N, C-alpha and C positions, 0 to 999 in steps of 0.2 A: 227696119223693114217690117212691114205688117203682114200677117197672114190673112187668109180670106175671111176669117171671122172677126177681124179687127184688133185682135190682141197682138202684142209684140211677138215677133218670131222667136220661138224657143221658150216663150213664157208658158209655164204650166198652169196658169190661172185662167182657164177657159170657162168662164161662167156664162150661163144663158142670159141673154138680154144685156150683156155688158161688152163694151169695146173700149179700146185705148185710143185716145187722141194723140197726135204727134207731140204735143206739149207734155205728155206723160200723165195727163188727167184721165180719169176713168168715167165714162158716161153710161147711162142706162135709159132704155125706153122699152115700151111694150105695146103691142097691138091690142086694141079693144076687141073682145070676141064678137063675132058677127058683123063687124064693120071693117072699113079700111082705115079707120082712124088710129093714130098712134098717140100714146101718152108719153111726153117727155118727163122722165123721172129725176133728172138732175145730173150734175157733174160732181165727182168725188175724188178725193186724194188716193183712195185705195180701191182695188177691184172688189174686195169683200163688201165694202159699203155700198157700191153700185149693185152688187149681187143681192144684198139685203133689201134694197129698194125694189129691185125687180121681183124678188120673192114675195114681198108684201103686196105689191100690185097684182101679181099673178094669183095669189091666194084670194084676195078680195074680189077680183074680177071673175074667177072661175069656181070658187067655193072650196069647201073642205075636202072634197074628193080629188082635188087636183095636186096632191102632195108629190106625185111622181114627176111633175114638171118643175119642181123647185131646185134651186142650187143647194139649199140646206134643208132637206126634207125632215130631219129630226126636229127642226124648229117649228114645224106645222102644229105639233101637239100643243104648243104654248100659245098659238094664235087663235083668236076668236073671230069667226066669220060674221060679218054684218053686210047687208045690202047697201051699197053706196053708189052715188053717181060717179061716172068716170073722173070728173073734176075733183071730187072728194077723195077718190082712190089715189089720184095723182098727188094730192097734198099729204095724205097719210104716208104713202110710200116714200115720198121725198124726205119727209121728216124722219122716217125710220132709217134711211140711208145716212142722213146728216148726223143723227144721233150716234150711229155706229161709227162713222168717221171720227166724230169728236171723242168717242171713247178710245179708239185706237190712238189718236193723237195724244190724249191725256196719259195713256199708259206708256207711251214711248218717250225716252229721254230726248232732250233737244240735241240735234246734231249741228255742230258748229265747225266751220272751217276757219282756222285761225289766221289772222293777219296782224302782225305787230305794228303798232303806230310809233311815231317818233318819241312819245313820252313813256314808252314801256308798257302801255295798256294793250291788251289783245282785244281786237274787235272781230266779230264774226256774225253775220246774218242776224243781228238783233241780240247777240250774246256779247257780254262784256266781262272780261276777267282781268284782274289786276295782279296776276302772278302771286297767289298766296294771300291776298288781302280780301278775299270774297266775304269773310265773316265780320267785317268792320262796319260801323255805323256811317251814316251820311256825314255827320259832323267830323268823324275821324278821316273821312275820305278827303276832305279839304286839306288836311295835313299831308296826306300822301301825294296829292297832286301838287 
């Protein structure tokens, strides 16, 4: 069930410019100041990445004095404002969110749900384990199989 701001009901991650889709992906968009136009900033795995994209676009569109409207205001000190077209802002913000998502994914260990096959190997969402044989070479693997 979704709340009025688009986040999952009971979810404490209520970031500005971020909403959760039914599939569990997080999306971000922002309105261009002085227009009715919206910039689509992308779809992300984490709400923090979507919020990072929003903050980048918000800062670039509104300038350094806009830090009160950011999800992560402490990050504004490390950002440098430049005047960009809305299309360029969209590209920079999207890259910022994707970079943050990639960093989060790289830092987290893979989560695998195990399912044992008929030959004793465990398969799970792209993960493969041979029950204690993880540290053997490919040549040795032929012997195990």
